[in-house]
C-alpha positions as CSV (number, residue, x, y, z in Angstrom):
1,M,0.0,0.0,0.0
2,P,1.2,3.6,-0.7
3,R,2.5,5.6,2.3
4,T,-0.6,7.8,2.3
5,V,-2.9,4.8,2.7
6,R,-0.8,3.3,5.5
7,L,-0.6,6.6,7.4
8,L,-4.3,7.2,7.0
9,V,-5.1,3.7,8.2
10,V,-2.9,4.2,11.3
11,A,-4.4,7.6,12.1
12,R,-8.0,6.3,11.8
13,A,-7.1,3.3,14.0
14,V,-5.9,5.7,16.7
15,N,-9.2,7.6,16.4
16,R,-11.2,4.3,16.6
17,L,-9.2,3.2,19.7
18,G,-11.0,6.0,21.6
19,A,-14.3,5.8,19.8
20,F,-16.1,4.0,22.7
21,S,-18.1,6.9,24.2
22,L,-21.2,6.8,21.9
23,P,-22.7,3.5,23.3
24,F,-22.6,5.1,26.8
25,L,-24.3,8.3,25.8
26,T,-27.8,7.1,26.9
27,V,-26.4,5.8,30.1
28,L,-24.7,9.1,30.9
29,L,-27.9,11.0,30.1
30,T,-30.0,8.9,32.5
31,T,-27.5,8.4,35.3
32,G,-25.6,11.7,35.1
33,F,-28.4,14.1,34.2
34,G,-31.5,12.3,35.4
35,A,-33.1,12.0,32.0
36,A,-35.9,9.5,31.6
37,P,-35.1,6.5,29.3
38,A,-37.5,7.8,26.7
39,A,-35.9,11.3,26.7
40,A,-32.4,9.7,26.4
41,G,-33.7,7.6,23.5
42,Y,-34.9,10.8,21.7
43,V,-31.5,12.4,22.1
44,G,-29.9,9.3,20.7
45,A,-32.2,9.3,17.7
46,A,-31.5,13.0,17.1
47,F,-27.8,12.2,17.1
48,G,-28.3,9.4,14.5
49,L,-30.4,11.7,12.3
50,A,-27.7,14.4,12.5
51,T,-25.1,12.0,11.1
52,I,-26.8,12.0,7.7
53,P,-26.3,15.6,6.8
54,S,-22.9,15.3,8.5
55,R,-21.7,12.8,5.9
56,L,-23.1,14.7,3.0
57,L,-21.3,17.8,4.2
58,G,-18.1,15.8,4.5
59,G,-18.4,14.7,0.9
60,R,-19.0,18.2,-0.4
61,L,-16.2,19.7,1.7
62,A,-13.8,16.9,0.5
63,D,-14.3,17.9,-3.1
64,R,-14.3,21.7,-2.4
65,I,-11.6,22.4,0.1
66,G,-9.6,19.1,0.0
67,R,-9.4,15.8,1.8
68,R,-6.9,16.6,4.5
69,R,-8.6,19.8,5.6
70,T,-12.0,18.2,5.8
71,I,-10.7,15.3,7.9
72,V,-9.1,17.8,10.3
73,V,-12.3,19.9,10.5
74,G,-14.5,16.9,11.2
75,L,-12.2,15.4,13.9
76,A,-11.8,18.8,15.6
77,G,-15.6,19.3,15.6
78,C,-16.1,15.8,17.2
79,A,-13.6,16.6,19.8
80,L,-15.1,19.9,20.8
81,A,-18.6,18.4,21.0
82,Q,-17.4,15.5,23.1
83,L,-15.6,17.8,25.5
84,G,-18.8,19.8,25.7
85,I,-20.7,16.7,26.7
86,A,-18.2,15.9,29.4
87,A,-18.3,19.5,30.8
88,S,-22.1,19.9,30.6
89,D,-23.9,20.7,33.8
90,S,-27.5,20.2,32.5
91,L,-29.5,17.8,30.4
92,A,-30.2,20.5,27.8
93,S,-26.6,21.4,27.2
94,A,-25.6,17.7,27.0
95,A,-28.3,17.1,24.5
96,C,-27.3,20.1,22.4
97,C,-23.7,18.9,22.4
98,A,-24.8,15.4,21.4
99,V,-26.6,16.8,18.3
100,L,-23.5,18.9,17.5
101,M,-21.4,15.8,17.8
102,G,-23.8,14.1,15.3
103,L,-23.4,17.0,12.9
104,A,-19.6,16.5,13.0
105,F,-19.4,12.8,13.5
106,E,-19.4,11.6,9.8
107,I,-17.6,14.6,8.2
108,Y,-14.2,12.8,8.1
109,E,-15.5,9.6,6.6
110,P,-16.0,10.6,2.9
111,P,-12.6,12.4,2.6
112,S,-10.9,9.4,4.2
113,Q,-12.5,7.1,1.6
114,A,-11.8,9.5,-1.2
115,M,-8.2,9.8,-0.2
116,I,-7.8,6.1,-0.5
117,A,-9.4,6.1,-4.0
118,D,-7.0,8.9,-5.0
119,A,-3.9,7.1,-3.7
120,V,-4.3,3.7,-5.3
121,G,-5.3,2.2,-8.6
122,P,-8.5,0.3,-9.3
123,D,-6.7,-3.0,-8.8
124,E,-5.7,-2.2,-5.3
125,Q,-8.8,-0.3,-4.0
126,V,-10.6,-3.3,-2.7
127,R,-7.6,-4.3,-0.6
128,A,-7.0,-0.8,0.6
129,Y,-10.6,-0.3,1.8
130,S,-10.6,-3.8,3.4
131,L,-7.4,-2.8,5.2
132,L,-9.0,0.3,6.6
133,N,-12.0,-1.8,7.7
134,A,-9.8,-4.4,9.3
135,A,-7.7,-1.7,11.2
136,L,-10.9,-0.1,12.5
137,A,-12.2,-3.5,13.6
138,A,-8.9,-4.4,15.4
139,A,-8.8,-1.0,17.1
140,G,-12.4,-1.5,18.2
141,M,-11.2,-4.5,20.3
142,G,-8.8,-2.2,22.2
143,A,-11.6,0.4,22.5
144,G,-13.7,-2.0,24.5
145,L,-10.9,-2.6,27.0
146,L,-10.4,1.1,27.5
147,A,-14.1,1.7,27.9
148,S,-14.2,-1.0,30.6
149,A,-11.5,0.7,32.5
150,L,-12.5,4.3,32.2
151,G,-16.3,3.6,32.5
152,R,-15.8,2.2,36.0
153,W,-14.3,5.5,37.1
154,D,-16.6,8.2,35.6
155,L,-18.5,8.0,32.3
156,R,-17.6,11.6,31.5
157,W,-13.9,10.5,31.1
158,L,-15.0,8.3,28.2
159,F,-15.9,11.4,26.2
160,V,-12.7,13.2,27.3
161,A,-10.6,10.2,26.1
162,D,-12.5,10.0,22.9
163,A,-12.0,13.7,22.3
164,L,-8.2,13.4,22.9
165,T,-7.9,10.5,20.3
166,C,-9.9,12.7,17.8
167,L,-7.4,15.5,18.3
168,L,-4.4,13.2,18.1
169,C,-5.8,11.7,14.8
170,A,-6.4,15.3,13.4
171,L,-2.8,16.3,14.4
172,T,-1.4,13.2,12.7
173,V,-3.4,13.8,9.6
174,Q,-2.3,17.4,9.4
175,L,1.4,16.6,9.9
176,V,2.0,13.5,7.9
177,L,-0.5,13.3,5.1
178,P,0.2,15.1,1.8
179,P,-1.3,18.6,1.4
180,D,-4.5,19.2,-0.5
181,H,-4.3,20.4,-4.1
182,R,-6.9,21.0,-6.7
183,T,-6.6,19.1,-9.9
184,A,-7.5,20.3,-13.4
185,A,-10.4,17.9,-13.5
186,A,-11.8,19.3,-10.3
187,D,-11.5,22.9,-11.6
188,T,-13.2,22.2,-14.9
189,R,-15.8,19.5,-14.0
190,P,-19.4,20.2,-15.2
191,A,-21.8,20.8,-12.4
192,A,-24.3,18.2,-13.7
193,A,-21.6,15.5,-14.0
194,V,-21.2,15.4,-10.2
195,A,-24.8,15.4,-9.2
196,P,-24.8,12.1,-7.3
197,W,-28.6,12.1,-6.4
198,R,-29.3,12.0,-10.2
199,D,-27.1,9.0,-10.8
200,R,-29.3,5.9,-11.0
201,S,-26.4,3.5,-10.5
202,L,-25.4,5.2,-7.3
203,L,-29.0,5.2,-6.1
204,V,-29.2,1.5,-6.6
205,M,-25.9,1.1,-4.6
206,L,-27.5,3.3,-1.9
207,A,-30.6,1.1,-1.7
208,A,-28.6,-2.1,-1.5
209,G,-26.1,-0.5,0.9
210,T,-29.0,0.6,3.2
211,L,-30.4,-2.9,3.4
212,F,-27.0,-4.3,4.1
213,A,-26.4,-1.6,6.8
214,V,-29.7,-2.5,8.5
215,V,-28.6,-6.2,8.6
216,C,-25.1,-5.3,10.0
217,L,-26.5,-2.8,12.6
218,Q,-29.1,-5.4,13.5
219,I,-26.3,-7.6,14.7
220,M,-24.9,-4.8,16.8
221,V,-28.3,-3.9,18.3
222,A,-30.1,-7.2,18.6
223,L,-27.4,-9.7,19.3
224,P,-27.1,-9.1,23.1
225,L,-30.9,-9.4,23.5
226,S,-31.0,-12.5,21.3
227,L,-28.4,-14.1,23.5
228,E,-30.4,-13.3,26.6
229,L,-33.6,-14.8,25.1
230,T,-31.7,-17.9,24.1
231,G,-30.6,-18.4,27.8
232,L,-27.0,-17.1,27.4
233,Q,-25.3,-14.1,28.9
234,P,-25.8,-10.9,27.0
235,A,-22.2,-9.9,27.8
236,D,-21.1,-12.8,25.5
237,A,-21.9,-10.5,22.6
238,G,-18.6,-8.8,23.4
239,L,-16.8,-12.1,22.8
240,L,-18.7,-12.5,19.5
241,F,-17.9,-9.0,18.3
242,T,-14.2,-9.6,19.1
243,A,-14.3,-12.9,17.1
244,S,-15.8,-10.9,14.2
245,A,-13.0,-8.3,14.4
246,L,-10.3,-11.0,14.6
247,T,-11.8,-12.8,11.5
248,I,-11.9,-9.6,9.4
249,A,-8.3,-8.7,10.5
250,A,-6.9,-12.1,10.1
251,G,-8.7,-12.6,6.7
252,Q,-6.9,-9.7,5.0
253,P,-4.2,-11.9,3.4
254,L,-6.9,-13.9,1.7
255,L,-7.8,-10.8,-0.4
256,R,-4.3,-11.0,-2.0
257,L,-4.8,-14.5,-3.3
258,D,-5.1,-14.5,-7.1
259,R,-8.4,-16.4,-7.0
260,L,-10.0,-13.7,-4.9
261,A,-8.1,-10.7,-6.3
262,T,-9.2,-11.4,-9.8
263,L,-12.8,-12.4,-8.9
264,P,-15.2,-10.1,-10.7
265,T,-17.1,-7.8,-8.3
266,P,-20.6,-9.3,-9.0
267,S,-19.3,-12.8,-8.1
268,A,-17.6,-11.5,-5.0
269,F,-20.8,-9.8,-3.9
270,L,-22.8,-13.0,-4.5
271,C,-20.4,-15.0,-2.4
272,G,-20.3,-12.3,0.3
273,Y,-24.1,-12.1,0.6
274,L,-24.4,-15.9,0.7
275,L,-21.9,-16.2,3.5
276,M,-23.8,-13.4,5.4
277,A,-27.0,-15.3,4.9
278,L,-25.5,-18.6,6.1
279,G,-24.1,-17.0,9.2
280,L,-27.4,-15.3,10.1
281,A,-29.2,-18.6,9.5
282,G,-26.7,-20.0,12.0
283,Y,-27.8,-17.4,14.5
284,A,-31.5,-18.4,14.0
285,C,-30.7,-22.0,14.8
286,A,-27.9,-21.6,17.4
287,G,-28.6,-22.7,20.9
288,S,-25.1,-22.5,22.4
289,L,-22.3,-20.0,22.5
290,A,-20.2,-22.3,20.2
291,G,-23.0,-22.2,17.6
292,Y,-23.1,-18.4,17.8
293,L,-19.3,-18.2,17.5
294,A,-19.2,-20.4,14.4
295,A,-22.0,-18.3,12.8
296,T,-20.1,-15.1,13.6
297,V,-17.0,-16.3,11.8
298,V,-19.1,-17.2,8.7
299,W,-20.9,-13.9,8.3
300,S,-17.7,-12.0,9.1
301,L,-16.0,-13.7,6.1
302,G,-19.0,-12.4,4.0
303,D,-18.4,-8.9,5.4
304,L,-14.7,-9.3,4.4
305,L,-15.7,-9.8,0.8
306,L,-18.3,-7.1,0.6
307,V,-17.2,-3.9,2.3
308,G,-14.0,-3.1,0.4
309,R,-15.7,-4.0,-3.0
310,A,-18.6,-1.8,-2.3
311,Y,-16.5,1.3,-1.7
312,A,-14.3,0.6,-4.6
313,F,-17.3,0.2,-6.9
314,V,-18.8,3.5,-5.8
315,A,-15.4,5.3,-6.2
316,A,-15.3,3.9,-9.8
317,L,-18.8,5.2,-10.5
318,A,-17.8,8.8,-9.5
319,P,-16.8,11.2,-12.2
320,A,-13.5,13.2,-11.9
321,G,-13.7,15.5,-8.9
322,G,-16.8,13.8,-7.5
323,K,-15.5,10.9,-5.4
324,G,-16.1,12.7,-2.1
325,R,-19.7,13.4,-2.8
326,Y,-20.4,10.0,-4.3
327,L,-18.9,8.2,-1.3
328,A,-20.8,10.5,1.0
329,V,-24.2,9.7,-0.6
330,Y,-23.4,6.0,-0.4
331,G,-22.4,6.4,3.2
332,T,-25.7,7.8,4.2
333,S,-26.9,4.2,4.1
334,W,-25.4,3.7,7.5
335,G,-27.3,6.7,9.0
336,I,-30.6,5.5,7.6
337,G,-29.8,2.0,8.9
338,A,-29.0,3.4,12.3
339,I,-32.5,4.7,12.5
340,A,-34.3,1.7,11.0
341,A,-32.3,-1.1,12.7
342,P,-33.4,-0.6,16.3
343,L,-37.1,-0.2,15.3
344,A,-37.1,-3.2,13.0
345,G,-35.2,-5.4,15.4
346,T,-37.3,-4.8,18.5
347,Q,-40.5,-5.3,16.6
348,L,-39.3,-8.5,15.0
349,I,-38.2,-10.0,18.3
350,A,-41.4,-9.0,20.0
351,H,-43.6,-10.6,17.3
352,T,-41.5,-13.5,15.9
353,G,-38.8,-14.1,18.5
354,T,-35.1,-14.5,17.8
355,F,-35.7,-17.2,15.1
356,G,-37.9,-14.8,13.2
357,L,-35.5,-12.0,13.5
358,W,-32.4,-13.8,12.2
359,S,-34.5,-15.6,9.5
360,T,-35.7,-12.3,8.2
361,M,-32.1,-10.9,8.1
362,C,-31.1,-14.1,6.3
363,C,-33.8,-13.6,3.7
364,A,-32.7,-10.0,3.3
365,C,-29.2,-11.2,2.4
366,L,-30.6,-13.8,0.0
367,T,-32.6,-11.1,-1.7
368,L,-29.4,-9.0,-2.1
369,A,-27.6,-12.1,-3.4
370,A,-30.3,-12.6,-6.0
371,L,-30.7,-9.0,-7.3
372,H,-27.6,-6.9,-6.6
373,P,-24.9,-8.9,-8.4
374,A,-27.1,-9.2,-11.5
375,W,-27.5,-5.4,-11.5
376,M,-23.8,-4.9,-11.0
377,R,-23.0,-7.0,-14.1
378,A,-25.1,-4.5,-16.1
379,A,-23.5,-1.5,-14.4
380,G,-20.1,-3.1,-15.1
381,R,-20.5,-2.1,-18.7
382,R,-20.3,1.5,-17.5
383,V,-17.6,0.7,-14.9
384,P,-15.5,-2.1,-16.3
385,D,-12.7,-1.6,-13.7
386,A,-15.2,-2.2,-10.9
387,A,-16.7,-5.3,-12.4
388,H,-13.3,-6.8,-13.3
389,P,-10.7,-4.8,-11.3
390,Q,-7.7,-6.6,-12.8
391,D,-8.6,-5.8,-16.4
392,E,-8.5,-2.1,-15.9
393,A,-5.1,-2.3,-14.2
394,V,-3.7,-4.2,-17.2
395,R,-5.1,-1.6,-19.6
396,T,-4.0,1.6,-17.8
397,G,-1.5,0.6,-15.1
398,P,-1.8,1.7,-11.5
399,R,-2.9,5.3,-10.8
400,T,-1.0,7.4,-8.3
């Protein structure tokens, strides 16, 4: 990987190492400020809603003022909001800071993804995005340990530590990543050519990505409750999340194998969705921790095949000067999923139990497996390097 990608991955991993405050926001609002659970839930929903315009703003700024500047602005905004939450003396001020944090929370994502697309050629983008995903997953394991230590002391310190890692990441990005520069393509691009909301191919990717995000976030939201209803300890979800992170991190060398590296994107998506479906079907049938663990490894292998390919495909769809905005629009799928997943998961468990929940998620992945790869084969005529990444590398050579 180029030096820019390696440094960006390290910087984001440092940031992820401290990103453990958000799951404790509701707890802090109820225990520290006396908020009712329903009120704390509304604040959490407002935060999730604010992340959608946050990501869109990040994409626009990435293409307007540059990748590095946008990353620094987003991380600094997150840090200030988190320090505001830690220093709040009332529920109203804490809620306002939480919404402000949501407005800054996703700004640095589109420029990070666009910087990777700028730094490597099409044949390496899948591996580069997968490396970033693996580094964030691995750092997430350390984040849980830090949260366990600081959370026993005072929950406010979680937000202070998170703010410090944001500032450290921003400083690293500012000092070691290459400076921003405007390209000729960016200066002369037609306005209509970079209107992502009018691009039907991108909107199809957004629809598929939203359903995929709902499935993934469902695992985060509903797995602890599912374990409890199965008669296991909800805390065992932490072990399963760690197993998933280890699988994604340890599976990175697989992406360099010729058989996988040359696999057309539609075929890779088909395999990924089928592995996700198989793992979730395992959740539906599991009655022991060992069963849940095996199912977690299977769906994590599917995630390994899907995430890097998805971002590489969207980057290939984008016209010159529009990668930031395209990646931002696609990334809103996670904001939409964050709103839909808790609502859908709790309703499915209430009416169909854990078997119905995971069976439904399995069917969602099977639906994606049946429809999405077929559409990508058609879209591959427009984006041949995304459908067959190695072919474009042979024709044009690596881009730097």
